[in-house]
Structure formats: structure tokens, C-alpha cells
PQR file of N, CA, C, O and H, with PARSE charges and radii, in Angstrom:
ATOM      1  N   UNK A   1      79.168  62.639  73.522 -0.4000 1.5000
ATOM      2  CA  UNK A   1      78.898  61.594  74.491 -0.0000 2.0000
ATOM      3  C   UNK A   1      77.965  62.148  75.575  0.5500 1.7000
ATOM      4  O   UNK A   1      77.934  63.347  75.851 -0.5500 1.4000
ATOM      5  N   UNK A   2      77.213  61.230  76.169 -0.4000 1.5000
ATOM      6  CA  UNK A   2      76.217  61.616  77.164 -0.0000 2.0000
ATOM      7  C   UNK A   2      76.310  60.702  78.386  0.5500 1.7000
ATOM      8  O   UNK A   2      76.753  59.556  78.303 -0.5500 1.4000
ATOM      9  H   UNK A   2      77.238  60.256  75.944  0.4000 1.0000
ATOM     10  N   UNK A   3      75.885  61.241  79.500 -0.4000 1.5000
ATOM     11  CA  UNK A   3      75.833  60.487  80.754 -0.0000 2.0000
ATOM     12  C   UNK A   3      74.399  60.547  81.272  0.5500 1.7000
ATOM     13  O   UNK A   3      73.591  61.355  80.813 -0.5500 1.4000
ATOM     14  H   UNK A   3      75.525  62.172  79.568  0.4000 1.0000
ATOM     15  N   UNK A   4      74.100  59.683  82.231 -0.4000 1.5000
ATOM     16  CA  UNK A   4      72.762  59.653  82.827 -0.0000 2.0000
ATOM     17  C   UNK A   4      72.884  60.027  84.297  0.5500 1.7000
ATOM     18  O   UNK A   4      73.487  59.304  85.090 -0.5500 1.4000
ATOM     19  H   UNK A   4      74.755  59.027  82.604  0.4000 1.0000
ATOM     20  N   UNK A   5      72.304  61.166  84.645 -0.4000 1.5000
ATOM     21  CA  UNK A   5      72.366  61.707  85.999 -0.0000 2.0000
ATOM     22  C   UNK A   5      71.120  61.306  86.773  0.5500 1.7000
ATOM     23  O   UNK A   5      70.000  61.491  86.297 -0.5500 1.4000
ATOM     24  H   UNK A   5      71.814  61.753  84.001  0.4000 1.0000
ATOM     25  N   UNK A   6      71.316  60.758  87.965 -0.4000 1.5000
ATOM     26  CA  UNK A   6      70.221  60.405  88.867 -0.0000 2.0000
ATOM     27  C   UNK A   6      70.030  61.582  89.820  0.5500 1.7000
ATOM     28  O   UNK A   6      70.729  61.707  90.826 -0.5500 1.4000
ATOM     29  H   UNK A   6      72.225  60.608  88.351  0.4000 1.0000
ATOM     30  N   UNK A   7      69.090  62.421  89.489 -0.4000 1.5000
ATOM     31  CA  UNK A   7      68.822  63.618  90.294 -0.0000 2.0000
ATOM     32  C   UNK A   7      68.273  63.242  91.668  0.5500 1.7000
ATOM     33  O   UNK A   7      68.501  63.959  92.643 -0.5500 1.4000
ATOM     34  H   UNK A   7      68.522  62.319  88.672  0.4000 1.0000
ATOM     35  N   UNK A   8      67.564  62.141  91.751 -0.4000 1.5000
ATOM     36  CA  UNK A   8      66.990  61.685  93.012 -0.0000 2.0000
ATOM     37  C   UNK A   8      68.073  61.479  94.067  0.5500 1.7000
ATOM     38  O   UNK A   8      67.919  61.884  95.220 -0.5500 1.4000
ATOM     39  H   UNK A   8      67.380  61.558  90.959  0.4000 1.0000
ATOM     40  N   UNK A   9      69.166  60.847  93.658 -0.4000 1.5000
ATOM     41  CA  UNK A   9      70.243  60.518  94.598 -0.0000 2.0000
ATOM     42  C   UNK A   9      71.503  61.364  94.409  0.5500 1.7000
ATOM     43  O   UNK A   9      72.477  61.211  95.146 -0.5500 1.4000
ATOM     44  H   UNK A   9      69.291  60.518  92.722  0.4000 1.0000
ATOM     45  N   UNK A  10      71.477  62.252  93.420 -0.4000 1.5000
ATOM     46  CA  UNK A  10      72.618  63.134  93.155 -0.0000 2.0000
ATOM     47  C   UNK A  10      73.893  62.363  92.806  0.5500 1.7000
ATOM     48  O   UNK A  10      74.980  62.691  93.281 -0.5500 1.4000
ATOM     49  H   UNK A  10      70.686  62.376  92.822  0.4000 1.0000
ATOM     50  N   UNK A  11      73.740  61.331  91.965 -0.4000 1.5000
ATOM     51  CA  UNK A  11      74.865  60.528  91.486 -0.0000 2.0000
ATOM     52  C   UNK A  11      74.593  60.145  90.031  0.5500 1.7000
ATOM     53  O   UNK A  11      73.461  60.246  89.556 -0.5500 1.4000
ATOM     54  H   UNK A  11      72.857  61.064  91.579  0.4000 1.0000
ATOM     55  N   UNK A  12      75.628  59.709  89.334 -0.4000 1.5000
ATOM     56  CA  UNK A  12      75.412  59.184  88.001 -0.0000 2.0000
ATOM     57  C   UNK A  12      74.768  57.811  88.109  0.5500 1.7000
ATOM     58  O   UNK A  12      75.131  57.013  88.973 -0.5500 1.4000
ATOM     59  H   UNK A  12      76.547  59.627  89.719  0.4000 1.0000
ATOM     60  N   UNK A  13      73.820  57.541  87.234 -0.4000 1.5000
ATOM     61  CA  UNK A  13      73.099  56.268  87.245 -0.0000 2.0000
ATOM     62  C   UNK A  13      73.932  55.135  86.655  0.5500 1.7000
ATOM     63  O   UNK A  13      73.619  53.961  86.852 -0.5500 1.4000
ATOM     64  H   UNK A  13      73.525  58.189  86.532  0.4000 1.0000
ATOM     65  N   UNK A  14      74.986  55.485  85.937 -0.4000 1.5000
ATOM     66  CA  UNK A  14      75.855  54.489  85.315 -0.0000 2.0000
ATOM     67  C   UNK A  14      77.247  55.078  85.161  0.5500 1.7000
ATOM     68  O   UNK A  14      77.419  56.289  85.025 -0.5500 1.4000
ATOM     69  H   UNK A  14      75.241  56.439  85.777  0.4000 1.0000
ATOM     70  N   UNK A  15      78.233  54.198  85.187 -0.4000 1.5000
ATOM     71  CA  UNK A  15      79.595  54.632  84.894 -0.0000 2.0000
ATOM     72  C   UNK A  15      79.825  54.709  83.388  0.5500 1.7000
ATOM     73  O   UNK A  15      80.810  55.285  82.926 -0.5500 1.4000
ATOM     74  H   UNK A  15      78.094  53.214  85.298  0.4000 1.0000
ATOM     75  N   UNK A  16      78.908  54.123  82.637 -0.4000 1.5000
ATOM     76  CA  UNK A  16      79.027  54.104  81.180 -0.0000 2.0000
ATOM     77  C   UNK A  16      78.636  55.447  80.588  0.5500 1.7000
ATOM     78  O   UNK A  16      77.819  56.176  81.149 -0.5500 1.4000
ATOM     79  H   UNK A  16      78.108  53.655  83.012  0.4000 1.0000
ATOM     80  N   UNK A  17      79.231  55.761  79.449 -0.4000 1.5000
ATOM     81  CA  UNK A  17      78.824  56.917  78.657 -0.0000 2.0000
ATOM     82  C   UNK A  17      78.072  56.395  77.440  0.5500 1.7000
ATOM     83  O   UNK A  17      78.281  55.261  77.008 -0.5500 1.4000
ATOM     84  H   UNK A  17      79.895  55.168  78.993  0.4000 1.0000
ATOM     85  N   UNK A  18      77.202  57.226  76.897 -0.4000 1.5000
ATOM     86  CA  UNK A  18      76.350  56.827  75.789 -0.0000 2.0000
ATOM     87  C   UNK A  18      76.641  57.706  74.583  0.5500 1.7000
ATOM     88  O   UNK A  18      76.882  58.906  74.717 -0.5500 1.4000
ATOM     89  H   UNK A  18      77.032  58.147  77.248  0.4000 1.0000
ATOM     90  N   UNK A  19      76.615  57.103  73.418 -0.4000 1.5000
ATOM     91  CA  UNK A  19      76.918  57.830  72.184 -0.0000 2.0000
ATOM     92  C   UNK A  19      75.814  58.815  71.813  0.5500 1.7000
ATOM     93  O   UNK A  19      76.080  59.877  71.252 -0.5500 1.4000
ATOM     94  H   UNK A  19      76.420  56.128  73.309  0.4000 1.0000
ATOM     95  N   UNK A  20      74.566  58.450  72.135 -0.4000 1.5000
ATOM     96  CA  UNK A  20      73.432  59.298  71.753 -0.0000 2.0000
ATOM     97  C   UNK A  20      72.485  59.486  72.946  0.5500 1.7000
ATOM     98  O   UNK A  20      72.519  58.740  73.924 -0.5500 1.4000
ATOM     99  H   UNK A  20      74.350  57.587  72.591  0.4000 1.0000
ATOM    100  N   UNK A  21      71.656  60.497  72.821 -0.4000 1.5000
ATOM    101  CA  UNK A  21      70.627  60.734  73.837 -0.0000 2.0000
ATOM    102  C   UNK A  21      69.672  59.539  73.880  0.5500 1.7000
ATOM    103  O   UNK A  21      69.247  59.113  74.954 -0.5500 1.4000
ATOM    104  H   UNK A  21      71.628  61.103  72.026  0.4000 1.0000
ATOM    105  N   UNK A  22      69.343  59.009  72.712 -0.4000 1.5000
ATOM    106  CA  UNK A  22      68.423  57.868  72.647 -0.0000 2.0000
ATOM    107  C   UNK A  22      68.973  56.663  73.411  0.5500 1.7000
ATOM    108  O   UNK A  22      68.217  55.979  74.102 -0.5500 1.4000
ATOM    109  H   UNK A  22      69.689  59.355  71.840  0.4000 1.0000
ATOM    110  N   UNK A  23      70.276  56.393  73.300 -0.4000 1.5000
ATOM    111  CA  UNK A  23      70.873  55.280  74.043 -0.0000 2.0000
ATOM    112  C   UNK A  23      70.774  55.511  75.550  0.5500 1.7000
ATOM    113  O   UNK A  23      70.483  54.582  76.304 -0.5500 1.4000
ATOM    114  H   UNK A  23      70.890  56.948  72.739  0.4000 1.0000
ATOM    115  N   UNK A  24      71.011  56.732  75.981 -0.4000 1.5000
ATOM    116  CA  UNK A  24      70.918  57.059  77.406 -0.0000 2.0000
ATOM    117  C   UNK A  24      69.478  56.928  77.895  0.5500 1.7000
ATOM    118  O   UNK A  24      69.240  56.442  79.000 -0.5500 1.4000
ATOM    119  H   UNK A  24      71.247  57.486  75.368  0.4000 1.0000
ATOM    120  N   UNK A  25      68.531  57.353  77.089 -0.4000 1.5000
ATOM    121  CA  UNK A  25      67.120  57.245  77.478 -0.0000 2.0000
ATOM    122  C   UNK A  25      66.680  55.777  77.563  0.5500 1.7000
ATOM    123  O   UNK A  25      65.888  55.412  78.432 -0.5500 1.4000
ATOM    124  H   UNK A  25      68.724  57.748  76.191  0.4000 1.0000
ATOM    125  N   UNK A  26      67.192  54.952  76.666 -0.4000 1.5000
ATOM    126  CA  UNK A  26      66.897  53.518  76.716 -0.0000 2.0000
ATOM    127  C   UNK A  26      67.444  52.923  78.002  0.5500 1.7000
ATOM    128  O   UNK A  26      66.778  52.118  78.653 -0.5500 1.4000
ATOM    129  H   UNK A  26      67.835  55.249  75.960  0.4000 1.0000
ATOM    130  N   UNK A  27      68.656  53.319  78.367 -0.4000 1.5000
ATOM    131  CA  UNK A  27      69.248  52.838  79.611 -0.0000 2.0000
ATOM    132  C   UNK A  27      68.400  53.294  80.802  0.5500 1.7000
ATOM    133  O   UNK A  27      68.208  52.529  81.747 -0.5500 1.4000
ATOM    134  H   UNK A  27      69.198  53.972  77.838  0.4000 1.0000
ATOM    135  N   UNK A  28      67.894  54.521  80.768 -0.4000 1.5000
ATOM    136  CA  UNK A  28      67.064  55.040  81.858 -0.0000 2.0000
ATOM    137  C   UNK A  28      65.816  54.179  82.034  0.5500 1.7000
ATOM    138  O   UNK A  28      65.412  53.886  83.159 -0.5500 1.4000
ATOM    139  H   UNK A  28      68.050  55.142  80.000  0.4000 1.0000
ATOM    140  N   UNK A  29      65.209  53.778  80.925 -0.4000 1.5000
ATOM    141  CA  UNK A  29      64.028  52.907  81.004 -0.0000 2.0000
ATOM    142  C   UNK A  29      64.386  51.568  81.651  0.5500 1.7000
ATOM    143  O   UNK A  29      63.652  51.062  82.500 -0.5500 1.4000
ATOM    144  H   UNK A  29      65.537  54.016  80.011  0.4000 1.0000
ATOM    145  N   UNK A  30      65.519  51.005  81.239 -0.4000 1.5000
ATOM    146  CA  UNK A  30      65.954  49.722  81.806 -0.0000 2.0000
ATOM    147  C   UNK A  30      66.325  49.875  83.282  0.5500 1.7000
ATOM    148  O   UNK A  30      66.073  48.978  84.087 -0.5500 1.4000
ATOM    149  H   UNK A  30      66.115  51.416  80.549  0.4000 1.0000
ATOM    150  N   UNK A  31      66.923  51.012  83.631 -0.4000 1.5000
ATOM    151  CA  UNK A  31      67.295  51.295  85.018 -0.0000 2.0000
ATOM    152  C   UNK A  31      66.053  51.237  85.908  0.5500 1.7000
ATOM    153  O   UNK A  31      66.050  50.567  86.941 -0.5500 1.4000
ATOM    154  H   UNK A  31      67.127  51.740  82.977  0.4000 1.0000
ATOM    155  N   UNK A  32      65.004  51.943  85.499 -0.4000 1.5000
ATOM    156  CA  UNK A  32      63.761  51.949  86.288 -0.0000 2.0000
ATOM    157  C   UNK A  32      63.119  50.567  86.317  0.5500 1.7000
ATOM    158  O   UNK A  32      62.592  50.144  87.345 -0.5500 1.4000
ATOM    159  H   UNK A  32      65.007  52.487  84.660  0.4000 1.0000
ATOM    160  N   UNK A  33      63.163  49.869  85.191 -0.4000 1.5000
ATOM    161  CA  UNK A  33      62.527  48.547  85.097 -0.0000 2.0000
ATOM    162  C   UNK A  33      63.168  47.530  86.048  0.5500 1.7000
ATOM    163  O   UNK A  33      62.503  46.602  86.508 -0.5500 1.4000
ATOM    164  H   UNK A  33      63.591  50.213  84.356  0.4000 1.0000
ATOM    165  N   UNK A  34      64.453  47.707  86.338 -0.4000 1.5000
ATOM    166  CA  UNK A  34      65.133  46.772  87.259 -0.0000 2.0000
ATOM    167  C   UNK A  34      64.474  46.748  88.632  0.5500 1.7000
ATOM    168  O   UNK A  34      64.549  45.742  89.339 -0.5500 1.4000
ATOM    169  H   UNK A  34      64.993  48.462  85.964  0.4000 1.0000
ATOM    170  N   UNK A  35      63.836  47.834  89.010 -0.4000 1.5000
ATOM    171  CA  UNK A  35      63.240  47.937  90.343 -0.0000 2.0000
ATOM    172  C   UNK A  35      61.734  47.657  90.346  0.5500 1.7000
ATOM    173  O   UNK A  35      61.122  47.579  91.411 -0.5500 1.4000
ATOM    174  H   UNK A  35      63.775  48.651  88.436  0.4000 1.0000
ATOM    175  N   UNK A  36      61.152  47.509  89.195 -0.4000 1.5000
ATOM    176  CA  UNK A  36      59.708  47.295  89.101 -0.0000 2.0000
ATOM    177  C   UNK A  36      59.277  45.995  89.790  0.5500 1.7000
ATOM    178  O   UNK A  36      58.213  45.947  90.408 -0.5500 1.4000
ATOM    179  H   UNK A  36      61.648  47.572  88.329  0.4000 1.0000
ATOM    180  N   UNK A  37      60.086  44.958  89.688 -0.4000 1.5000
ATOM    181  CA  UNK A  37      59.741  43.677  90.292 -0.0000 2.0000
ATOM    182  C   UNK A  37      59.592  43.743  91.796  0.5500 1.7000
ATOM    183  O   UNK A  37      58.727  43.080  92.367 -0.5500 1.4000
ATOM    184  H   UNK A  37      60.950  44.997  89.187  0.4000 1.0000
ATOM    185  N   UNK A  38      60.429  44.537  92.442 -0.4000 1.5000
ATOM    186  CA  UNK A  38      60.316  44.671  93.900 -0.0000 2.0000
ATOM    187  C   UNK A  38      59.324  45.759  94.288  0.5500 1.7000
ATOM    188  O   UNK A  38      58.929  45.861  95.449 -0.5500 1.4000
ATOM    189  H   UNK A  38      61.132  45.076  91.978  0.4000 1.0000
ATOM    190  N   UNK A  39      58.924  46.574  93.311 -0.4000 1.5000
ATOM    191  CA  UNK A  39      57.879  47.559  93.554 -0.0000 2.0000
ATOM    192  C   UNK A  39      58.346  48.893  94.103  0.5500 1.7000
ATOM    193  O   UNK A  39      57.525  49.772  94.368 -0.5500 1.4000
ATOM    194  H   UNK A  39      59.245  46.491  92.368  0.4000 1.0000
ATOM    195  N   UNK A  40      59.659  49.062  94.279 -0.4000 1.5000
ATOM    196  CA  UNK A  40      60.142  50.341  94.789 -0.0000 2.0000
ATOM    197  C   UNK A  40      61.615  50.531  94.444  0.5500 1.7000
ATOM    198  O   UNK A  40      62.328  49.578  94.128 -0.5500 1.4000
ATOM    199  H   UNK A  40      60.326  48.349  94.063  0.4000 1.0000
ATOM    200  N   UNK A  41      62.043  51.772  94.513 -0.4000 1.5000
ATOM    201  CA  UNK A  41      63.456  52.138  94.411 -0.0000 2.0000
ATOM    202  C   UNK A  41      63.830  52.697  95.764  0.5500 1.7000
ATOM    203  O   UNK A  41      63.124  53.549  96.302 -0.5500 1.4000
ATOM    204  H   UNK A  41      61.464  52.546  94.769  0.4000 1.0000
ATOM    205  N   UNK A  42      64.922  52.233  96.316 -0.4000 1.5000
ATOM    206  CA  UNK A  42      65.373  52.706  97.621 -0.0000 2.0000
ATOM    207  C   UNK A  42      66.377  53.836  97.405  0.5500 1.7000
ATOM    208  O   UNK A  42      67.448  53.620  96.837 -0.5500 1.4000
ATOM    209  H   UNK A  42      65.496  51.540  95.879  0.4000 1.0000
ATOM    210  N   UNK A  43      66.034  55.025  97.852 -0.4000 1.5000
ATOM    211  CA  UNK A  43      66.910  56.175  97.662 -0.0000 2.0000
ATOM    212  C   UNK A  43      68.092  56.121  98.613  0.5500 1.7000
ATOM    213  O   UNK A  43      68.129  55.302  99.531 -0.5500 1.4000
ATOM    214  H   UNK A  43      65.164  55.201  98.313  0.4000 1.0000
ATOM    215  N   UNK A  44      69.053  56.999  98.386 -0.4000 1.5000
ATOM    216  CA  UNK A  44      70.253  56.998  99.232 -0.0000 2.0000
ATOM    217  C   UNK A  44      69.930  57.336 100.688  0.5500 1.7000
ATOM    218  O   UNK A  44      70.690  56.987 101.592 -0.5500 1.4000
ATOM    219  H   UNK A  44      69.023  57.665  97.640  0.4000 1.0000
ATOM    220  N   UNK A  45      68.809  58.011 100.913 -0.4000 1.5000
ATOM    221  CA  UNK A  45      68.415  58.312 102.296 -0.0000 2.0000
ATOM    222  C   UNK A  45      67.301  57.375 102.783  0.5500 1.7000
ATOM    223  O   UNK A  45      66.527  57.716 103.677 -0.5500 1.4000
ATOM    224  H   UNK A  45      68.191  58.295 100.179  0.4000 1.0000
ATOM    225  N   UNK A  46      67.244  56.196 102.174 -0.4000 1.5000
ATOM    226  CA  UNK A  46      66.413  55.080 102.635 -0.0000 2.0000
ATOM    227  C   UNK A  46      64.904  55.286 102.492  0.5500 1.7000
ATOM    228  O   UNK A  46      64.126  54.726 103.264 -0.5500 1.4000
ATOM    229  H   UNK A  46      67.873  55.919 101.447  0.4000 1.0000
ATOM    230  N   UNK A  47      64.495  56.080 101.517 -0.4000 1.5000
ATOM    231  CA  UNK A  47      63.066  56.224 101.231 -0.0000 2.0000
ATOM    232  C   UNK A  47      62.701  55.309 100.071  0.5500 1.7000
ATOM    233  O   UNK A  47      63.417  55.239  99.072 -0.5500 1.4000
ATOM    234  H   UNK A  47      65.127  56.535 100.891  0.4000 1.0000
ATOM    235  N   UNK A  48      61.601  54.622 100.211 -0.4000 1.5000
ATOM    236  CA  UNK A  48      61.087  53.787  99.126 -0.0000 2.0000
ATOM    237  C   UNK A  48      60.193  54.642  98.254  0.5500 1.7000
ATOM    238  O   UNK A  48      59.226  55.241  98.724 -0.5500 1.4000
ATOM    239  H   UNK A  48      61.019  54.678 101.023  0.4000 1.0000
ATOM    240  N   UNK A  49      60.533  54.689  96.967 -0.4000 1.5000
ATOM    241  CA  UNK A  49      59.699  55.438  96.027 -0.0000 2.0000
ATOM    242  C   UNK A  49      59.390  54.551  94.834  0.5500 1.7000
ATOM    243  O   UNK A  49      60.077  53.561  94.585 -0.5500 1.4000
ATOM    244  H   UNK A  49      61.318  54.202  96.585  0.4000 1.0000
ATOM    245  N   UNK A  50      58.358  54.913  94.107 -0.4000 1.5000
ATOM    246  CA  UNK A  50      57.992  54.208  92.888 -0.0000 2.0000
ATOM    247  C   UNK A  50      59.146  54.363  91.893  0.5500 1.7000
ATOM    248  O   UNK A  50      59.662  55.468  91.728 -0.5500 1.4000
ATOM    249  H   UNK A  50      57.799  55.718  94.309  0.4000 1.0000
ATOM    250  N   UNK A  51      59.559  53.284  91.228 -0.4000 1.5000
ATOM    251  CA  UNK A  51      60.653  53.403  90.264 -0.0000 2.0000
ATOM    252  C   UNK A  51      60.399  54.461  89.180  0.5500 1.7000
ATOM    253  O   UNK A  51      61.342  55.070  88.674 -0.5500 1.4000
ATOM    254  H   UNK A  51      59.140  52.386  91.362  0.4000 1.0000
ATOM    255  N   UNK A  52      59.149  54.674  88.834 -0.4000 1.5000
ATOM    256  CA  UNK A  52      58.829  55.697  87.832 -0.0000 2.0000
ATOM    257  C   UNK A  52      59.139  57.106  88.330  0.5500 1.7000
ATOM    258  O   UNK A  52      59.265  58.035  87.532 -0.5500 1.4000
ATOM    259  H   UNK A  52      58.384  54.179  89.245  0.4000 1.0000
ATOM    260  N   UNK A  53      59.261  57.265  89.649 -0.4000 1.5000
ATOM    261  CA  UNK A  53      59.531  58.586  90.220 -0.0000 2.0000
ATOM    262  C   UNK A  53      61.015  58.906  90.359  0.5500 1.7000
ATOM    263  O   UNK A  53      61.371  59.994  90.810 -0.5500 1.4000
ATOM    264  H   UNK A  53      59.159  56.510  90.297  0.4000 1.0000
ATOM    265  N   UNK A  54      61.888  57.966  89.974 -0.4000 1.5000
ATOM    266  CA  UNK A  54      63.325  58.248  90.007 -0.0000 2.0000
ATOM    267  C   UNK A  54      63.611  59.260  88.904  0.5500 1.7000
ATOM    268  O   UNK A  54      63.336  59.006  87.732 -0.5500 1.4000
ATOM    269  H   UNK A  54      61.598  57.082  89.608  0.4000 1.0000
ATOM    270  N   UNK A  55      64.161  60.403  89.287 -0.4000 1.5000
ATOM    271  CA  UNK A  55      64.436  61.482  88.332 -0.0000 2.0000
ATOM    272  C   UNK A  55      65.773  61.240  87.661  0.5500 1.7000
ATOM    273  O   UNK A  55      66.823  61.343  88.295 -0.5500 1.4000
ATOM    274  H   UNK A  55      64.384  60.609  90.240  0.4000 1.0000
ATOM    275  N   UNK A  56      65.734  60.922  86.393 -0.4000 1.5000
ATOM    276  CA  UNK A  56      66.943  60.670  85.620 -0.0000 2.0000
ATOM    277  C   UNK A  56      67.024  61.691  84.481  0.5500 1.7000
ATOM    278  O   UNK A  56      66.030  61.976  83.813 -0.5500 1.4000
ATOM    279  H   UNK A  56      64.881  60.838  85.878  0.4000 1.0000
ATOM    280  N   UNK A  57      68.232  62.234  84.275 -0.4000 1.5000
ATOM    281  CA  UNK A  57      68.438  63.247  83.241 -0.0000 2.0000
ATOM    282  C   UNK A  57      69.637  62.886  82.377  0.5500 1.7000
ATOM    283  O   UNK A  57      70.699  62.525  82.884 -0.5500 1.4000
ATOM    284  H   UNK A  57      69.040  62.002  84.818  0.4000 1.0000
ATOM    285  N   UNK A  58      69.451  62.989  81.076 -0.4000 1.5000
ATOM    286  CA  UNK A  58      70.565  62.817  80.151 -0.0000 2.0000
ATOM    287  C   UNK A  58      71.330  64.144  80.130  0.5500 1.7000
ATOM    288  O   UNK A  58      70.753  65.210  79.914 -0.5500 1.4000
ATOM    289  H   UNK A  58      68.588  63.282  80.664  0.4000 1.0000
ATOM    290  N   UNK A  59      72.634  64.048  80.358 -0.4000 1.5000
ATOM    291  CA  UNK A  59      73.480  65.252  80.399 -0.0000 2.0000
ATOM    292  C   UNK A  59      74.694  65.048  79.506  0.5500 1.7000
ATOM    293  O   UNK A  59      75.144  63.917  79.322 -0.5500 1.4000
ATOM    294  H   UNK A  59      73.102  63.182  80.533  0.4000 1.0000
ATOM    295  N   UNK A  60      75.229  66.130  78.948 -0.4000 1.5000
ATOM    296  CA  UNK A  60      76.470  65.994  78.169 -0.0000 2.0000
ATOM    297  C   UNK A  60      77.600  65.507  79.065  0.5500 1.7000
ATOM    298  O   UNK A  60      77.741  65.959  80.201 -0.5500 1.4000
ATOM    299  H   UNK A  60      74.863  67.049  79.097  0.4000 1.0000
ATOM    300  N   UNK A  61      78.392  64.596  78.555 -0.4000 1.5000
ATOM    301  CA  UNK A  61      79.532  64.087  79.314 -0.0000 2.0000
ATOM    302  C   UNK A  61      80.687  65.071  79.187  0.5500 1.7000
ATOM    303  O   UNK A  61      80.907  65.662  78.130 -0.5500 1.4000
ATOM    304  H   UNK A  61      78.277  64.228  77.632  0.4000 1.0000
ATOM    305  N   UNK A  62      81.412  65.231  80.273 -0.4000 1.5000
ATOM    306  CA  UNK A  62      82.609  66.061  80.228 -0.0000 2.0000
ATOM    307  C   UNK A  62      83.690  65.313  79.470  0.5500 1.7000
ATOM    308  O   UNK A  62      83.890  64.115  79.670 -0.5500 1.4000
ATOM    309  H   UNK A  62      81.233  64.751  81.132  0.4000 1.0000
ATOM    310  N   UNK A  63      84.370  66.014  78.618 -0.4000 1.5000
ATOM    311  CA  UNK A  63      85.478  65.374  77.868 -0.0000 2.0000
ATOM    312  C   UNK A  63      86.766  65.481  78.617  0.5500 1.7000
ATOM    313  O   UNK A  63      87.797  65.003  78.143 -0.5500 1.4000
ATOM    314  H   UNK A  63      84.208  66.987  78.456  0.4000 1.0000
TER
END
């Protein structure tokens, strides 16, 4: 199982776990796309950044 880590904000991007790396990467694309319409992602410290610049990493989930 895999999780998606948001390195930008130091939190998990989802509470869901993913069966494969590919599923997690697909979720990462959708995660960034959610913010494309407004043109920015608001970080936890209130900085507006391009959604493409949100650092997301697929990591092994702890069992």
C-alpha cells in the first residue's frame, strides 16, 4: 500500500491509501488539477503557488 505525502505542507495529501504507485500518481495529478481553476494552491503558511509546484511524493504506507 502507498500514501501520498505533500512535502510542500508536510502533511498527507489524502487519508486514502493506494494499492499501487500508479494509483497514487493519478491521485496526485487530480489533486493538482483541483487548484488549476483558481490558478494557485494556498500553502499552510498562506503562500500562493502554482499548483504544478506542489511537491507530492508517493511513499510506502505504514502497516
